[in-house]
C-alpha positions in Angstrom: -0.1 0.0 -0.2 1.5 3.4 -1.2 1.2 6.2 1.4 1.4 10.0 1.3 3.6 11.6 3.9 3.0 14.4 5.8 3.1 17.7 4.8 3.0 17.6 1.2 4.2 21.1 0.9 6.9 21.9 3.5 7.7 25.1 4.5 6.0 28.3 4.3 3.2 27.0 2.0 -0.3 28.4 4.0 -4.3 28.2 3.3 -4.5 25.1 0.4 -7.0 25.5 -2.3 -6.9 22.0 -4.0 -8.7 21.2 -7.3 -8.4 18.1 -10.0 -8.6 18.5 -13.8 -8.3 15.4 -15.5 -6.0 13.2 -14.1 -4.1 16.5 -12.6 -4.2 17.9 -9.5 -3.2 21.6 -8.4 -2.9 23.1 -5.0 -2.8 27.2 -4.9 -1.3 28.6 -1.5 -1.0 32.2 0.4 2.1 34.0 -0.4 2.1 37.0 1.5 4.4 40.0 1.2 6.7 37.5 -0.5 6.7 37.9 -4.8 5.5 36.6 -6.9 2.1 36.0 -5.3 0.1 32.5 -5.0 2.5 29.4 -5.6 1.1 26.5 -7.7 2.2 23.3 -7.2 1.5 20.6 -9.4 1.1 16.0 -8.6 -0.8 13.2 -10.7 -0.9 11.2 -7.6 -1.2 13.2 -4.5 1.7 12.0 -3.5 4.6 13.3 -5.3 4.1 17.7 -5.9 6.1 20.0 -7.6 6.3 23.7 -7.8 4.6 24.6 -11.1 4.1 28.1 -11.1 3.3 31.2 -9.3 0.6 33.4 -11.5 1.3 36.7 -9.7 4.4 37.6 -11.7 3.5 41.7 -12.4 2.7 45.1 -10.8 -0.4 45.5 -12.9 -2.1 42.2 -10.5 -0.1 42.7 -7.4 1.5 45.5 -6.6 2.7 45.2 -2.8 5.5 47.9 -2.5 4.7 49.8 0.7 2.5 46.5 2.1 3.7 45.8 5.8 4.7 42.5 7.5 2.4 39.0 6.7 0.2 41.6 4.5 0.0 40.8 0.8 -1.9 37.2 -0.3 -3.8 35.8 1.7 -5.8 32.1 0.6 -6.3 32.1 -2.5 -9.1 30.3 -3.9 -8.3 27.9 -7.1 -11.2 26.3 -9.1 -11.7 25.3 -12.7 -14.7 25.5 -15.3 -15.8 25.1 -18.5 -11.9 25.4 -19.9 -10.8 27.8 -17.5 -8.9 28.4 -14.4 -10.4 30.8 -11.7 -7.7 32.1 -9.3 -9.5 34.4 -6.2 -7.1 36.2 -4.4 -6.6 39.0 -1.2 -4.0 41.3 -1.5 -4.3 42.9 2.1 -3.1 46.2 2.5 -3.4 46.2 6.5 -4.4 44.1 9.4 -2.9 45.7 12.3 -5.3 47.5 15.0 -9.2 47.5 14.5 -9.1 47.7 10.7 -8.6 45.6 8.1 -7.8 46.7 4.3 -8.3 43.4 2.2 -9.0 44.4 -1.5 -10.3 40.7 -3.2 -9.5 40.0 -7.1 -10.0 37.3 -9.8 -7.1 36.8 -12.4 -8.0 33.5 -15.4 -6.2 31.8 -17.9 -7.2 28.9 -19.8 -4.2 27.0 -19.2 -2.5 26.6 -15.9 1.0 27.8 -16.6 -0.6 30.8 -17.8 -0.6 33.3 -19.3 -3.2 35.0 -16.4 -5.4 37.8 -17.1 -5.0 41.4 -15.1 -7.0 41.5 -12.3 -10.4 41.8 -12.0 -11.3 43.9 -8.5 -14.6 41.7 -6.7 -14.5 43.5 -3.2 -12.7 44.6 0.1 -16.0 43.2 2.8 -13.8 40.4 3.9 -10.5 38.2 3.2 -10.2 34.2 2.5 -12.1 34.6 -0.7 -13.5 31.9 -2.7 -15.2 31.3 -5.9 -18.7 28.3 -6.1 -19.9 27.3 -9.7 -22.9 25.8 -9.3 -24.6 23.5 -11.4 -26.9 25.8 -13.4 -24.0 27.6 -14.2 -24.1 30.3 -11.7 -21.2 32.0 -10.0 -20.8 32.4 -6.2 -18.0 34.2 -4.4 -17.9 33.6 -0.7 -15.6 35.5 2.3 -15.6 36.2 5.9 -17.3 39.5 6.5 -14.6 41.5 9.1 -16.8 43.3 11.8 -14.3 46.4 13.2 -16.9 47.9 16.0 -16.5 47.8 19.0 -18.5 44.8 21.0 -19.4 43.2 18.1 -17.9 39.5 16.5 -14.6 41.0 14.5 -15.3 37.2 12.6 -18.7 38.9 11.6 -19.8 35.2 8.9 -19.5 34.1 6.4 -21.1 36.0 3.0 -22.2 34.9 -0.5 -23.4 37.4 -3.6 -23.3 36.4 -7.2 -21.1 37.4 -9.5 -21.5 38.1 -13.4 -18.7 36.5 -15.7 -20.4 38.3 -18.4 -20.0 42.0 -16.3 -17.0 41.2 -14.7 -18.4 42.5 -11.5 -20.6 41.2 -8.0 -23.8 41.6 -8.5 -27.5 41.7 -6.8 -27.0 42.0 -2.6 -24.5 40.2 0.1 -26.0 37.8 2.3 -24.8 36.0 5.5 -25.2 32.5 5.0 -23.5 31.5 8.1 -22.4 33.4 11.3 -20.4 30.4 12.7 -20.2 28.0 16.5 -18.7 28.7 18.9 -15.5 28.3 18.3 -15.1 31.2 16.5 -12.8 33.4 14.2 -14.8 31.5 11.2 -12.8 32.7 7.8 -11.8 30.3 5.0 -15.2 29.4 3.6 -15.2 26.9 0.6 -18.5 25.1 -1.2 -19.2 21.5 -2.8 -22.2 20.1 -3.6 -22.7 16.7 -3.2 -26.0 14.8 -3.5 -29.0 17.0 -2.5 -26.9 18.7 0.0 -24.0 22.1 0.0 -21.5 21.9 2.2 -19.3 24.4 3.6 -16.3 24.2 4.8 -14.7 26.4 7.1 -11.6 27.3 9.4 -12.3 28.1 12.9 -10.5 28.9 15.9 -8.0 30.9 14.3 -4.8 30.1 12.7 -3.0 29.0 15.5 -3.4 25.8 18.2 -7.1 25.9 18.2 -7.4 26.4 14.3 -9.7 23.7 13.0 -12.4 22.5 10.4 -16.1 23.2 10.1 -18.9 21.7 8.0 -21.9 22.5 7.7 -24.6 22.2 4.8 -27.8 22.9 3.7 -30.0 21.7 1.0 -29.9 25.6 0.0 -26.9 27.7 -1.1 -28.5 30.7 0.7 -29.1 28.3 4.0 -30.1 27.7 7.0 -26.8 25.4 7.5 -27.0 23.1 10.3 -23.4 22.2 11.6 -22.1 19.0 11.8 -22.8 16.8 15.1 -19.6 15.9 15.7 -17.9 19.3 14.7 -14.8 20.5 14.6 -14.1 17.4 11.8 -10.7 18.0 11.9 -8.4 19.8 14.6 -4.9 19.7 16.5 -6.7 21.7 19.1 -5.6 20.1 23.0 -3.1 17.2 21.7 0.4 18.3 21.9 1.2 15.0 21.0 0.5 15.2 17.0 3.3 15.7 14.6 0.7 17.8 12.7 -0.2 20.9 14.9 -2.6 23.9 13.8 -5.1 21.4 11.4 -7.4 23.9 9.7 -8.5 25.7 6.6 -9.2 22.6 4.4 -10.5 22.1 0.6 -11.7 19.2 -0.5 -10.7 17.0 -4.1 -12.6 14.1 -5.6 -10.3 11.7 -7.4 -10.3 9.8 -10.8 -11.7 7.1 -8.9 -14.2 8.4 -6.5 -11.6 8.6 -3.3 -12.1 12.4 -1.6 -9.4 13.6 0.1 -8.9 17.2 2.4 -6.1 19.5 2.0 -5.3 21.7 4.7 -3.1 24.2 6.6 -0.7 22.3 9.9 2.7 23.4 11.4 5.2 21.7 13.0 7.0 23.2 16.2 10.7 23.0 16.2 10.7 23.0 19.5 7.5 22.0 20.8 6.0 25.6 20.7 8.3 27.8 17.8 7.0 26.9 13.8 10.3 28.2 12.2 9.3 26.6 9.0 5.8 28.5 9.2 2.6 26.8 8.1 2.1 24.0 5.7 0.0 21.9 3.7 -1.1 18.1 4.2 -3.8 16.2 3.2 -6.2 13.4 4.9 -8.2 10.8 3.4 -12.0 11.5 3.9 -14.9 8.9 2.9 -19.0 10.2 3.6 -20.6 8.3 6.3 -24.4 7.0 5.8 -25.8 10.3 6.8 -23.8 12.4 4.7 -20.9 13.5 6.6 -17.4 14.0 5.9 -15.3 12.0 7.9 -11.5 10.9 8.6 -10.5 7.6 7.2 -9.6 5.9 10.3 -11.7 7.9 12.5 -11.7 10.6 14.8 -10.6 14.2 13.8 -6.8 14.2 14.4 -4.5 14.6 11.4 -2.1 11.9 10.5 1.4 12.3 9.4 1.4 9.2 6.8 -2.4 8.5 5.4 -3.4 6.2 2.7 -2.7 7.0 -0.9 -5.2 7.1 -3.5 -5.3 4.4 -6.2 -3.5 5.7 -9.1 0.1 5.3 -11.0 2.8 7.0 -8.7 4.4 9.9 -11.1 7.3 11.1 -9.2 9.2 14.3 -10.2 12.7 15.1 -10.8 14.1 16.4 -7.6 14.7 20.0 -7.2 18.7 21.0 -7.8 20.6 21.8 -4.7 22.6 23.6 -6.8 21.6 27.0 -8.4 24.9 28.7 -10.9 22.6 31.4 -11.8 23.9 30.5 -15.3 19.7 30.3 -16.5 18.3 33.8 -18.1 15.7 34.2 -15.5 15.5 33.5 -11.8 14.4 29.9 -10.7 10.8 29.3 -9.2 12.0 28.7 -5.7 13.1 32.3 -5.7 11.3 34.8 -4.4 11.4 38.9 -3.7 10.2 41.2 -0.9 7.2 42.9 -2.3 8.3 44.0 -5.8 9.0 42.0 -9.2 13.5 41.4 -9.7 13.5 44.1 -12.6 16.9 45.1 -14.3 16.8 48.0 -11.8 17.9 45.8 -9.3 18.5 42.5 -9.9 20.6 41.0 -13.3 22.0 37.5 -14.3 23.2 39.0 -18.1 25.5 42.2 -16.6 27.8 39.2 -15.3 27.0 36.1 -16.8 27.1 33.0 -14.2 26.2 35.9 -11.7 23.7 36.6 -10.0 24.0 40.7 -9.4 22.1 42.4 -6.7 22.5 46.6 -6.9 21.8 47.8 -3.1 18.9 49.3 -1.9 16.9 49.9 0.9 17.4 48.8 4.2 16.1 45.7 6.3 13.6 47.5 7.7 11.7 49.2 4.7 8.4 47.5 3.1 9.2 49.1 0.4 12.3 48.5 -1.8 14.5 45.9 -1.0 17.6 43.8 -2.8 16.9 40.6 -1.3 16.2 36.9 -2.9 15.4 34.4 -0.7 13.6 30.9 -0.9 11.5 28.8 1.9 13.4 26.8 4.5 11.6 23.3 4.3 13.6 21.7 7.1 14.6 22.0 10.5 17.9 20.7 9.7 19.5 22.6 6.4 22.7 24.3 5.3 22.5 26.6 2.8 26.1 28.1 0.9 27.0 31.3 -1.3 30.3 33.1 -2.1 30.0 36.7 -2.4 32.1 39.0 -4.7 31.4 42.5 -2.7 33.7 45.7 -2.7 31.7 48.1 -0.1 33.0 51.5 0.3 30.9 52.7 3.5 29.0 51.4 6.7 26.2 51.6 4.6 27.0 49.4 2.1 26.1 45.7 3.3 25.7 42.0 1.6 25.9 38.6 2.2 23.3 35.8 3.7 20.7 35.9 5.6 18.0 34.3 7.4 15.0 36.3 7.0 11.3 36.4 8.3 10.5 39.7 8.8 11.5 43.4 9.1 11.4 42.9 13.0 13.1 39.4 12.8 16.1 38.0 10.8 20.0 36.9 11.5 22.3 38.4 9.0 25.9 37.7 7.8 26.9 40.4 6.5 30.0 42.0 4.6 30.4 45.8 5.3 33.0 48.5 5.0 34.3 50.4 8.1 36.5 53.4 8.5 39.3 52.0 10.6 39.3 48.4 9.3 38.1 48.6 5.6 36.4 45.3 4.5 34.8 44.0 7.5 32.4 40.5 7.7 30.2 40.1 10.6 26.8 39.3 12.0 23.6 41.7 12.8 20.1 40.6 13.9 16.7 42.1 14.4 14.8 40.0 17.3 11.5 41.3 18.0 11.7 44.1 16.5 15.2 45.2 18.6 18.3 45.3 16.0 21.6 44.3 17.6 24.0 46.0 15.9 26.3 43.2 16.0 26.7 39.5 18.1 30.0 39.5 17.2 33.3 41.9 16.5 33.8 42.2 12.7 36.5 40.4 11.4 38.5 42.1 9.2 38.9 40.9 5.3 41.2 41.2 2.8 40.4 43.5 0.0 38.3 42.4 -2.9 38.8 38.8 -2.6 35.8 36.3 -3.3 34.0 35.3 0.0 32.0 32.1 0.9 29.5 32.2 3.1 27.2 29.2 5.4 24.5 29.0 7.5 24.1 25.2 9.2 20.3 25.6 10.8 20.1 22.5 13.4 16.4 22.8 14.5 16.3 26.7 16.7 20.1 27.1 16.4 22.4 28.7 13.4 25.8 28.6 13.5 27.2 31.0 10.8 30.8 30.2 9.1 33.0 32.1 6.5 36.1 31.0 4.3 38.4 33.4 1.9 38.1 32.4 -1.8 38.7 28.1 -1.7 40.2 28.3 2.0 39.0 26.3 4.6 35.6 27.1 6.1 36.2 29.4 9.2 33.3 29.1 12.5 32.1 33.3 13.0 30.4 33.6 16.6 28.5 31.1 18.4 25.4 29.3 18.2 22.9 31.9 18.0 18.7 30.7 18.8 16.6 31.2 15.8 13.2 30.7 17.5 12.3 34.2 17.2 12.0 33.4 13.2 8.9 32.1 13.8 4.7 32.9 13.3 4.9 32.5 17.4 7.6 34.7 18.4 6.1 38.1 18.8 2.1 39.6 18.6 0.4 40.5 16.8 -0.6 37.4 14.9 1.8 37.3 12.1 1.8 34.5 9.2 5.2 33.8 7.4 7.7 31.4 7.8 11.9 31.7 7.7 13.4 31.9 4.6 17.1 32.3 3.8 19.1 33.7 0.6 21.0 36.7 -0.5 20.5 40.6 -0.1 22.3 44.3 -0.5 21.8 47.2 0.9 23.4 50.8 0.1 21.8 53.2 2.6 23.6 56.3 0.6 21.6 55.5 -2.8 24.6 54.5 -4.8 23.7 51.3 -5.9 26.9 49.7 -5.0 26.3 46.0 -6.2 27.4 42.4 -5.3 27.7 39.3 -7.1 26.8 35.8 -6.0 28.3 33.1 -8.2 26.0 30.3 -6.9 23.5 29.1 -3.8 23.5 25.8 -2.5 20.5 24.6 -0.4 20.8 21.2 1.4 18.3 19.2 3.4 19.9 17.3 6.4 17.2 15.3 7.5 
């Protein structure tokens, strides 16, 4: 018997929306402030997955410059109807405090690999939008309603409104069809029609350790909805021994052979509490009981780390290469930039063939134009290595290897220039928004030599190394606790995992550049 090992999408891949088209399966996940927007993974057997593309790849679809930490793309919904893919997403402009500015859009494509259309604006009344295609050809937008008023339930229920494809806008009035259960924090709605029922699958409990999946049903799309008598249908809440925590925010898919699976959000703590890898995606096998309610295969409502695979031919993909020599004309799919696209004004793979050139821009505190290229950390134990050629001329110019969570939490092995010492290397970090200038005294470097940089991560600890040209590795500083690179490290809520990559700053505005010859990402567990 073949099995699926969870999480199927490791590292920062939350809020999965799954769809089957023929014998192909696709999952769309949130990307928040990272560009391009929305990750779409592909599988043919639900066991093996590959990152296929990121459809929101231009500013006209997604302009996040100035978006705050954990703003940007929340909870996309990917559906398919009449030979067309539909992708609904929220671009959150602000989420702190009483108010939330949540703009919802729709893009379409005839091919999953694009091109994807220009966006159609839908509404801004709440986040987690999804699109339901009914049997009669009508289309309906659902989202949670954000109620900022004092004394009100901020999660004001699930609202629905008809979408006119011909007019490319919402029509009629919005109707609240479900106000939630006692679990609270009702969000993430998806509707599925089976037999004579409309099933409403939602996230409740908040996207932390009380997270859950709630299912309700009705014979009418507009309700009233009755709640599953065994609610919640899926949760990790109160069961700290489970490998998969935070189970919730789910969507459903039926295989070609009539088997049912639920894709859901989960997380794995590095130390029992802090989830440095962020929120991930898992699959559970399900069935419908004799009363028409969705149940987990094997009973109960706890997520399993391994589940039975469907009766489908196995279809593995080529593994991702550990080394990127930057020989291609474009960045690989594994790479992401912060808020802005990788345009020629600050990044180049052609000005020096075989090198990634980054031109220094704003500071690591900036929510506008950072010169940073990074990939997800997807394993608790990993090694990242690069080599940098960089000749800073002042302390305002920095470049190197970084582990980055957001503008308030990062650890950075950087090269800079000091008046008395010349070119130096040292470690700086921001922890809970407090900047520590040096974790170790700056060490002098030879002028102009390439410098190899390495980060070794073992769950909650990080050790940096450096080497001059082809010399032997030297550790720099001691082991650094990196639990602050996690969702749980501070309030208010934040939602992204740890990234590792390369960056350059030029705070004088001269765009001093650094060249990176290669990048190695190797998992060791």
